[in-house]
C-alpha positions in Angstrom: -70.0 104.0 -52.2 -72.9 103.4 -49.8 -71.2 105.9 -47.5 -71.2 108.3 -50.4 -74.9 107.9 -51.3 -75.7 108.4 -47.5 -73.7 111.5 -47.4 -75.6 112.9 -50.4 -79.2 112.2 -49.0 -78.0 113.7 -45.8 -77.0 116.7 -47.4 -80.2 117.1 -49.6 -82.3 116.6 -46.6 -80.6 119.3 -44.9 -80.6 121.5 -47.7 -84.4 120.9 -48.1 -84.7 121.9 -44.3 -82.9 125.2 -45.1 -85.0 126.1 -47.9 -88.2 125.5 -45.9 -89.3 122.3 -48.4 -89.3 120.2 -45.0 -89.7 121.0 -41.4 -87.1 121.0 -38.6 -86.5 117.4 -38.0 -83.9 115.1 -36.6 -82.2 113.1 -39.2 -82.4 109.2 -38.4 -79.6 106.9 -39.5 -80.1 106.7 -43.3 -80.3 103.2 -44.3 -78.9 102.4 -47.9 -79.3 98.8 -49.2 -78.4 96.9 -52.4 -81.9 96.1 -54.1 -82.5 92.6 -54.9 -83.7 93.4 -58.5 -80.9 95.4 -60.4 -83.6 97.1 -62.4 -84.1 99.0 -59.2 -80.7 100.4 -59.2 -77.4 99.7 -57.6 -78.4 101.3 -54.4 -81.8 102.2 -52.6 -82.9 103.9 -49.6 -86.3 104.1 -47.5 -85.2 107.5 -45.9 -88.3 109.3 -47.4 -91.0 106.6 -45.8 -88.9 107.1 -42.4 -89.2 110.9 -42.4 -92.9 110.8 -43.4 -94.2 110.5 -39.8 -91.9 113.4 -38.2 -92.3 115.6 -41.3 -96.1 115.0 -41.6 -95.7 114.6 -45.4 -96.6 111.8 -48.1 -93.3 109.7 -48.4 -93.4 110.1 -52.2 -93.4 114.0 -51.8 -90.5 113.8 -49.3 -88.5 111.5 -52.1 -89.3 114.0 -54.7 -88.1 116.9 -52.4 -84.7 114.9 -51.7 -84.2 114.0 -55.3 -84.5 117.8 -56.6 -82.1 118.9 -53.7 -79.5 116.2 -54.4 -75.9 117.8 -55.3 -73.6 115.2 -56.7 -70.3 117.1 -56.7 -68.3 113.7 -57.5 -70.5 113.1 -60.7 -71.0 109.4 -59.7 -74.8 109.1 -59.9 -76.1 108.4 -63.7 -79.9 108.8 -62.8 -82.3 108.5 -59.5 -85.7 106.9 -59.3 -88.6 107.0 -57.3 -90.4 103.7 -56.7 -93.4 102.4 -55.0 -94.5 104.5 -52.0 -91.4 106.4 -51.7 -88.2 104.6 -52.2 -85.3 106.2 -53.7 -83.2 104.1 -56.2 -79.6 105.3 -57.2 -78.0 104.2 -60.6 -74.3 104.7 -60.5 -72.3 105.4 -63.5 -70.1 102.7 -65.1 -67.1 104.7 -65.1 -67.2 104.6 -61.2 -67.0 101.1 -60.8 -64.0 100.9 -63.2 -62.3 103.2 -60.9 -62.6 100.6 -58.2 -59.9 98.4 -60.0 -57.3 101.2 -59.6 -58.4 101.6 -55.9 -57.9 97.9 -55.2 -54.6 97.9 -57.0 -53.5 100.8 -54.7 -54.6 99.2 -51.5 -53.8 95.6 -52.3 -54.0 93.6 -48.8 -55.5 96.8 -47.2 -58.6 96.7 -49.6 -61.4 96.5 -47.3 -59.5 97.7 -44.2 -60.5 100.8 -42.3 -59.9 102.8 -39.4 -63.5 102.9 -38.2 -62.4 101.3 -34.8 -60.1 104.2 -34.0 -58.0 102.0 -31.9 -60.9 101.2 -29.6 -59.8 98.4 -27.0 -62.1 95.4 -27.6 -61.8 91.9 -25.7 -63.4 88.8 -27.7 -63.9 86.1 -25.0 -64.9 82.8 -26.9 -64.7 78.9 -26.5 -64.1 79.0 -22.8 -65.0 75.4 -22.4 -64.5 73.6 -19.4 -61.2 71.7 -19.4 -63.0 68.4 -18.7 -62.9 66.9 -22.2 -61.9 67.5 -25.6 -63.5 70.3 -27.7 -66.5 69.0 -29.7 -68.2 70.6 -32.9 -70.3 73.1 -31.0 -67.2 74.5 -29.4 -65.4 74.3 -32.7 -68.4 76.7 -34.4 -68.0 79.1 -31.6 -64.2 79.1 -31.7 -64.3 80.0 -35.6 -67.2 82.7 -35.2 -65.0 84.3 -32.4 -61.7 84.2 -34.1 -63.3 85.7 -37.5 -65.1 88.3 -35.3 -61.6 89.4 -33.9 -60.1 89.4 -37.5 -62.7 91.7 -38.5 -62.4 93.9 -35.7 -58.9 94.1 -36.1 -59.2 94.8 -40.0 -61.5 97.9 -39.1 -58.9 99.4 -36.9 -60.1 98.0 -33.3 -57.2 97.1 -30.7 -58.4 93.5 -30.3 -57.6 91.0 -27.8 -58.8 87.2 -27.7 -59.3 85.5 -24.3 -60.2 82.0 -23.4 -61.7 81.9 -19.8 -60.6 78.6 -18.2 -63.5 77.3 -16.0 -61.2 75.7 -13.7 -63.0 76.0 -10.3 -66.1 74.5 -8.9 -67.8 71.1 -8.8 -67.1 70.0 -12.5 -63.5 70.1 -12.0 -63.7 68.3 -8.8 -65.7 65.4 -11.0 -62.9 65.5 -13.3 -60.3 64.4 -10.7 -62.9 62.0 -9.3 -63.2 60.5 -12.6 -59.5 60.0 -13.2 -59.3 58.4 -9.6 -62.0 55.8 -10.5 -60.3 54.8 -13.8 -57.1 54.7 -11.9 -58.5 52.5 -9.6 -60.4 50.3 -12.4 -57.1 49.9 -14.2 -55.3 48.8 -11.2 -57.8 45.8 -11.0 -60.6 47.2 -8.7 -64.2 46.7 -9.7 -65.7 50.3 -10.0 -69.4 51.4 -10.3 -68.9 54.4 -12.4 -71.2 57.4 -11.1 -73.5 59.3 -13.6 -71.9 62.4 -12.9 -68.5 61.4 -13.9 -66.8 62.0 -17.1 -66.8 58.6 -19.1 -64.6 59.3 -22.2 -61.6 57.4 -23.1 -59.3 60.3 -22.5 -60.0 59.5 -18.8 -58.7 56.2 -19.2 -55.4 57.7 -21.1 -54.9 60.1 -18.3 -55.0 57.5 -15.7 -53.0 55.1 -17.5 -50.4 57.9 -17.8 -50.4 58.3 -14.0 -49.9 54.6 -13.5 -46.8 54.6 -16.0 -45.4 57.4 -14.0 -46.1 56.7 -10.4 -47.4 53.2 -10.1 -50.3 52.4 -7.8 -49.3 54.5 -4.7 -52.4 56.6 -5.0 -54.4 53.4 -4.2 -53.7 54.1 -0.3 -53.6 57.7 -0.4 -56.0 60.0 1.1 -59.1 60.5 -1.5 -59.6 64.1 -1.0 -56.1 65.0 -1.6 -55.7 62.6 -4.6 -58.7 64.0 -6.1 -57.4 67.5 -6.0 -53.8 66.1 -7.4 -55.6 64.2 -10.3 -57.8 67.6 -10.9 -54.5 69.3 -11.5 -53.1 66.6 -13.6 -56.0 66.3 -16.1 -57.0 69.8 -16.2 -53.4 70.7 -17.7 -53.2 67.6 -19.9 -56.9 68.4 -21.3 -56.1 72.2 -21.7 -52.9 71.6 -23.6 -54.7 69.1 -25.9 -57.6 72.0 -26.3 -54.8 74.4 -27.1 -53.2 71.9 -29.6 -56.7 71.4 -31.3 -57.4 75.1 -31.6 -53.8 75.8 -32.9 -54.2 73.6 -35.5 -57.6 74.7 -36.2 -56.1 78.2 -36.7 -57.4 79.6 -33.5 -54.8 81.3 -31.2 -55.7 83.2 -28.2 -53.8 86.4 -26.7 -54.7 85.2 -23.3 -56.0 82.2 -21.2 -57.7 83.6 -17.6 -58.2 81.3 -15.0 -61.3 81.5 -12.9 -59.2 80.7 -9.9 -57.7 84.1 -10.3 -61.2 85.6 -9.3 -61.1 84.0 -6.0 -57.7 85.0 -4.9 -57.7 87.4 -1.9 -61.6 86.8 -1.5 -61.9 88.7 -4.8 -65.4 87.6 -5.6 -66.6 87.8 -1.9 -65.4 91.6 -1.8 -66.8 92.5 -4.9 -70.2 91.2 -3.7 -69.8 93.0 -0.4 -69.3 96.3 -2.1 -72.4 95.7 -4.4 -74.5 94.7 -1.5 -73.4 98.1 0.3 -74.5 100.1 -2.8 -77.8 98.4 -2.8 -77.4 96.1 -6.0 -77.5 92.8 -3.7 -79.9 92.0 -0.9 -80.2 89.2 1.7 -83.2 87.2 2.5 -81.5 85.7 5.5 -79.9 82.7 3.9 -79.4 83.7 0.3 -77.8 86.9 -1.5 -79.9 88.1 -4.4 -79.1 90.7 -7.2 -81.6 93.0 -8.1 -81.5 92.1 -11.9 -85.2 93.1 -12.1 -84.1 96.8 -11.9 -82.5 96.2 -15.2 -85.2 94.4 -16.9 -84.7 90.7 -16.0 -87.8 88.5 -15.4 -86.8 87.9 -11.6 -83.9 88.5 -9.1 -80.7 86.1 -9.3 -78.9 84.5 -6.6 -75.4 85.2 -6.1 -74.6 83.2 -3.0 -76.4 80.1 -2.4 -77.6 79.2 1.2 -74.5 77.0 1.7 -72.3 80.0 1.2 -71.2 79.0 -2.2 -71.0 81.8 -4.9 -73.1 81.1 -8.2 -71.8 81.2 -11.6 -73.4 84.6 -12.0 -71.2 86.2 -9.0 -68.0 84.8 -10.8 -69.2 86.2 -14.0 -69.7 89.8 -12.6 -66.3 89.5 -11.1 -64.8 88.3 -14.3 -66.5 91.0 -16.5 -65.3 93.6 -13.9 -61.7 92.4 -14.4 -62.3 93.1 -18.1 -63.2 96.4 -17.8 -60.7 97.2 -15.3 -58.2 96.0 -17.9 -59.0 98.8 -20.0 -61.5 97.3 -22.5 -64.0 99.7 -23.8 -66.2 97.1 -25.6 -66.7 93.6 -24.7 -67.6 90.8 -27.0 -68.7 87.3 -25.3 -69.5 84.2 -27.5 -71.9 81.9 -26.0 -73.7 78.5 -26.6 -77.3 79.3 -27.6 -78.6 77.5 -24.4 -77.5 80.6 -22.7 -80.0 83.0 -24.1 -81.9 83.2 -20.7 -78.3 84.2 -19.2 -77.9 87.4 -20.9 -80.3 89.8 -19.0 -78.8 89.1 -15.7 -75.3 89.6 -17.0 -76.2 93.0 -18.5 -77.8 94.0 -15.3 -74.3 93.1 -13.8 -72.4 95.2 -16.2 -74.6 98.0 -15.6 -74.4 97.8 -11.7 -70.6 97.9 -12.3 -71.2 101.2 -13.9 -71.0 100.7 -17.5 -73.1 101.0 -20.4 -75.3 97.8 -21.3 -74.2 98.4 -25.0 -70.5 98.0 -24.3 -71.2 94.0 -23.7 -72.1 92.2 -27.0 -73.3 88.8 -26.5 -73.0 86.5 -29.6 -75.2 83.2 -29.3 -74.1 80.4 -31.3 -76.4 77.6 -32.4 -75.8 73.7 -32.4 -74.4 72.1 -35.5 -75.9 68.9 -36.9 -73.4 66.6 -38.3 -74.1 64.7 -41.5 -72.4 62.3 -43.6 -74.1 62.3 -47.1 -77.2 63.9 -45.7 -77.5 61.2 -42.9 -76.9 62.3 -39.3 -73.7 60.9 -37.9 -74.0 58.6 -34.7 -72.1 59.8 -31.7 -68.4 59.2 -31.5 -67.3 55.9 -29.6 -63.8 57.3 -29.2 -64.6 60.4 -27.3 -67.8 58.9 -25.3 -70.5 61.5 -26.0 -69.6 63.5 -28.8 -68.0 64.0 -32.1 -64.6 66.0 -31.5 -63.1 68.8 -33.4 -60.1 66.9 -33.7 -61.9 64.2 -35.6 -63.5 66.8 -37.9 -60.0 68.5 -38.6 -58.5 65.1 -39.3 -61.2 64.1 -41.8 -61.9 67.5 -43.4 -59.0 69.6 -42.7 -58.7 73.2 -41.4 -60.1 75.2 -44.4 -63.3 73.1 -45.0 -63.9 73.0 -41.3 -63.6 76.8 -40.8 -65.6 77.7 -44.1 -68.4 75.2 -43.5 -69.0 76.5 -39.7 -69.4 80.1 -41.0 -72.1 79.3 -43.7 -75.1 80.2 -41.7 -75.6 82.9 -39.1 -74.3 81.9 -35.8 -77.6 82.0 -34.2 -79.0 79.5 -36.8 -78.8 75.9 -36.7 -76.0 74.6 -39.0 -75.9 71.2 -40.9 -72.4 70.4 -41.6 -71.9 67.3 -44.2 -68.7 65.9 -44.0 -68.7 64.2 -47.4 -69.8 67.6 -49.1 -66.9 69.3 -47.1 -64.3 66.7 -48.8 -65.6 67.1 -52.2 -63.7 68.7 -55.0 -66.7 70.2 -56.7 -68.9 73.0 -56.9 -71.2 71.4 -54.2 -68.4 72.2 -51.7 -68.5 76.0 -51.1 -64.8 76.4 -49.7 -63.6 74.5 -52.8 -65.6 76.5 -55.1 -64.1 79.9 -53.6 -60.6 78.7 -53.5 -60.7 77.1 -56.9 -61.6 80.5 -58.1 -58.4 81.8 -56.8 -56.5 78.9 -58.2 -58.0 79.5 -61.4 -56.8 83.0 -61.7 -53.6 82.4 -60.6 -53.5 79.6 -63.6 -54.7 82.3 -65.9 -51.9 84.7 -64.8 -49.3 82.1 -65.1 -50.4 81.2 -68.7 -50.2 84.7 -69.7 -46.9 85.1 -68.3 -45.6 82.1 -70.2 -46.7 83.8 -73.4 -44.6 86.8 -72.5 -47.5 88.9 -71.4 -46.5 91.4 -68.4 -49.0 91.5 -65.8 -50.5 95.0 -66.3 -51.0 97.9 -64.0 -53.9 100.3 -64.0 -52.1 103.1 -65.9 -51.4 100.7 -68.9 -54.8 99.3 -69.5 -58.1 100.8 -71.3 -60.6 100.1 -68.5 -63.3 101.1 -70.9 -62.8 97.8 -72.9 -64.3 96.2 -69.7 -68.0 96.7 -70.9 -69.5 93.2 -70.5 -72.3 92.9 -68.2 -70.3 90.3 -66.4 -67.5 92.7 -66.0 -69.6 95.4 -64.7 -70.9 93.2 -62.2 -67.7 91.7 -61.1 -66.5 95.4 -60.6 -69.8 96.2 -58.6 -69.3 93.3 -56.6 -65.6 94.2 -55.8 -66.6 97.8 -54.9 -69.2 96.4 -52.3 -66.3 94.1 -50.5 -65.6 97.3 -48.0 -69.2 97.7 -47.4 -69.4 93.9 -46.7 -66.6 94.1 -44.1 -68.4 97.2 -42.8 -71.7 95.7 -42.3 -70.3 92.5 -40.8 -68.4 94.6 -38.2 -71.3 96.7 -37.3 -73.5 93.4 -36.8 -70.7 91.2 -35.7 -71.9 88.9 -38.3 -69.1 86.9 -39.8 -71.2 84.7 -42.1 -71.6 87.8 -44.2 -67.9 87.4 -45.6 -68.8 83.8 -46.7 -72.1 85.1 -48.4 -70.0 87.4 -50.2 -67.3 85.2 -51.4 -69.7 82.6 -52.6 -71.4 85.4 -54.7 -68.1 86.8 -56.0 -66.8 83.3 -56.9 -70.0 82.5 -58.7 -69.7 85.5 -60.8 -66.3 84.8 -61.6 -66.5 81.2 -62.6 -69.6 82.3 -64.8 -67.3 85.1 -66.5 -64.6 82.7 -67.2 -66.8 80.2 -68.6 -68.2 82.6 -71.1 -65.2 84.8 -71.8 -61.5 84.5 -72.6 -59.3 86.5 -70.6 -56.3 85.8 -72.6 -56.8 86.2 -76.4 -55.1 87.7 -79.6 -56.5 91.2 -78.7 -53.6 92.5 -76.9 -55.5 95.5 -75.2 -58.5 93.3 -74.4 -56.2 90.8 -72.6 -54.5 93.4 -70.6 -57.6 94.8 -69.2 -58.9 91.5 -68.6 -55.9 90.2 -66.7 -56.0 93.3 -64.6 -59.6 92.7 -63.7 -58.8 89.0 -62.7 -55.8 90.0 -60.8 -57.9 92.7 -58.6 -60.5 89.7 -58.2 -57.7 87.6 -56.7 -56.7 90.4 -54.3 -60.3 90.6 -52.8 -60.6 86.8 -52.7 -57.2 86.5 -50.7 -58.1 89.5 -48.3 -61.6 88.1 -47.5 -60.3 84.5 -47.1 -57.5 85.8 -44.9 -60.2 87.3 -42.6 -61.7 83.7 -42.5 -58.6 82.3 -41.7 -58.8 80.0 -44.9 -55.9 79.6 -47.5 -56.0 81.1 -51.0 -54.2 78.4 -52.8 -52.4 79.1 -56.4 -53.1 75.7 -57.6 -55.5 72.8 -56.9 
């Protein structure tokens, strides 16, 4: 519906220009919003205010011109209204909302899907935590944000690949192997002073214990450097397998795991930097190699090779993103922790130096999670050493509640996750509230079938009987589901789906509490059964995108 309103206004402006009522001006992207106050219509646009400056006319006058030149061939508009300094408000005919029910019936699980992506190849890279310890709740939020963004893109016709970048090269991995060796010695009876830069979680002891069970104490007399490399390989593999298990239980599965080590094969990073230096993007100050990121708006140039000859993370990231583009991806989405905010300009610079448009790299920042229990901050976990793990949260609240709660705010906003609320079977728990709406509808349909009432199809109902204000609002809300998906894809904001579901569930529960769906009025019952059936379809489709179940009973 929103696109239809945009098309009507676009056509009206062009008609006004042809008639000489407006000067020759380039049309901006026409924004159409849903007003906060229903008295201001079903949709509203500020296009007249946007056109005021280039047209050099009063915005209310422009609104009047657009209004008078509107052509409505599909007869969807009941009336229009000019408000304030020049807003155009649109009121849609009630019968149009009822037609949405038939459209939902026809589309079923495809309602809300589109081909807007047109098969464009997109890679979504997320989590990408170092395989040096279990995933914590910060990783968990990034995991579900990335997974749902990928689902949204797939639903909208993009060819999506999900990738996990394994940071398995560099000093942090060496520290992992060293940590296991120290715990191995400690468990073998040696007194060990544990360095600050080593990993202290109990999982390190578990890995060291497994080594002792398998190989005994033979590494006590082995070469430290070789042993550390060997322990790094063992520990990295064990931890990565556990990460994969945790993610799988969280409903997150990747299409590809890419090892950082691959970038360094055959001097890949060095050869790329040499190529960029010859093209003038990199310069030397004698000891250090610098990338000219200031040429692309960064606040200062960035080091790609240190004085000791070691490449920086930035150098590896340029090579990694070259690999992404070389793999044929036309758009890349990176999900990062919010502490990487300052890193964004340099990577955009690197992408542009590689010959790609900055806008082909989308970077989504994910803020920290504050874990609460009954409103009180949760103490750090003793089991994992320094943090609360994803596994602990999953074991306590389950996959559905965890995924839904991580999506209850914009990804770049801090999130309070209350474990007690997430476990409640009450309206206070958002995921329960939404899932219960679906289960309640299933119960209504089952009750009707037990009374030998067949589940109706659109052709068999009198949709005009659905005339209660709550019924009209429910139909409007369902009609806006495809618009919600479109907006979430365009902005890469998955929280829009949870916001939508909360509102749809609220409208349904309120309707159910005030109106009987199954009654002695056969025709009204049929119409209302069809209405709730379509609501269940929308709930299922939206929950599927979130990776959350739509239970039939609770």
